[in-house]
N, C-alpha and C positions, 0 to 999 in steps of 0.2 A: 892371554883377551885382556884387556883394561876395562873394569869398570867403572864405574864413576857414577858418584851421588850429589844431589844439590843439597842447597840449605836457601834459609835465610830471607824467603820470600814472605814479606807480609803487607797490611795496608799502610800507606806513605799518604800525607800532602802533596799536591804539587810546591815542586824551591824545594822539597824533602830530600834526604841523601839516604844510600841502604846501599848498606855491602853481601851479596852474595859471595855463599862458599858453595866449591865443587872437591869432592876430594875422587880421590884416584885409588884405585887396590890393582892389586896384579899387575903391574907392570915391573921390567927386570933393567927396563935403560929409559932415558933423556929422548930417545929417537922418535916422539912423535909428537901431536899436535892437537892442544881441549880450544874447545872455542867456547863459546854462546849462542844460544838459539833461540827464539821467544812466538812465541804464538794466541792470535787472539781466535775467540770463537768463531769458526765461517770463515777461518783465515788461514794464508798456506805461512806455514813454519817460515823465518825471516831470518838471516842473520845479523849481528849485534856484532860481536867481536868474539878473535882469534887468539893465541898467541903458543910460537913453538916451545916446547919446554929447552931444549939443544940451541941456545943464540937468543931466544925471549925474541924474534921478534911479532911484531902483533900486528893486526888486521884490522879495522872499524869500519862498521858503514856511516857513512856520511852523515845520521841523523843521530848519531853521540856523539861523533867526532867533539875533545874538547870536553866532556859532559862525565863521561863514563871509563873507566882507567880500570886493564885488566893485567892481572899480573897471574905471577905463583912461586909457590915455597915450596920448591926442590927437597929441600926436612921433611916436611910435614905433607907433600906428595896432592899438597891441595893447588886451590885456582881458587880467582878472588875476580867479582868483578865490583870495584866502589863503582855506585850509582851518585851524580849530584846531582842536581837541576833540573830534581823530575819532571817530567810532565806527561799530563793523562794519554797521551796516547803512548806511552812505554809501558801502557799493563799488558799485561797476560802470564801466559805460564812462561819463566824462563829455564830450557833445554839448557842441561851440560852432556857436551858429546867430543870423544877424544875417535884419533883415529893414529894409523904411523902409516908414512912415506907419500903423506901428501903435497901437492911442490904450493908455491907458496900461489900462484896464480888462483889456487882452488881450496884454498882455505876458507873461505866463506861462501861453497858451495855445499848441501848438508849435505849429498849422498860420498864426500870424501868422509865423511865419518861413519866408526862400523859400532861405536858402540855410542848407546843413548841413557839419559837418568828417566825418574819418573816428571822431573818435573816442578820446582815452585812456584806461587801463583805471585805476580805483585801487582798490586793492584793501589794507583794513583791519586786519589781524588782530585777535585778542583772544587 
């Protein structure tokens, strides 16, 4: 079972940049997918971006395309989310998730993922 742990959340001004990290442990192969979701109080968890470790295929939510970049470093077992031109509506708790056997059309679906981190808070001030 893959475990994930995210870090890097902090307070940042609108228009600024921030990079989140997600360390993965317990994996023995690259045939899995990791993703970022975010959640604001009282709202449902929203998909942000996902990446397949084998091949590097990526998927993004429309709201972050052109501003966020998801990547992974297989040597460091770590996934990253580079966020630029941040907006107040990007605020929330960002969760890292991992799962295996996820088809492309399901990469943006939260129930596709079986392992979740504790979350890291990102606050974008206006």
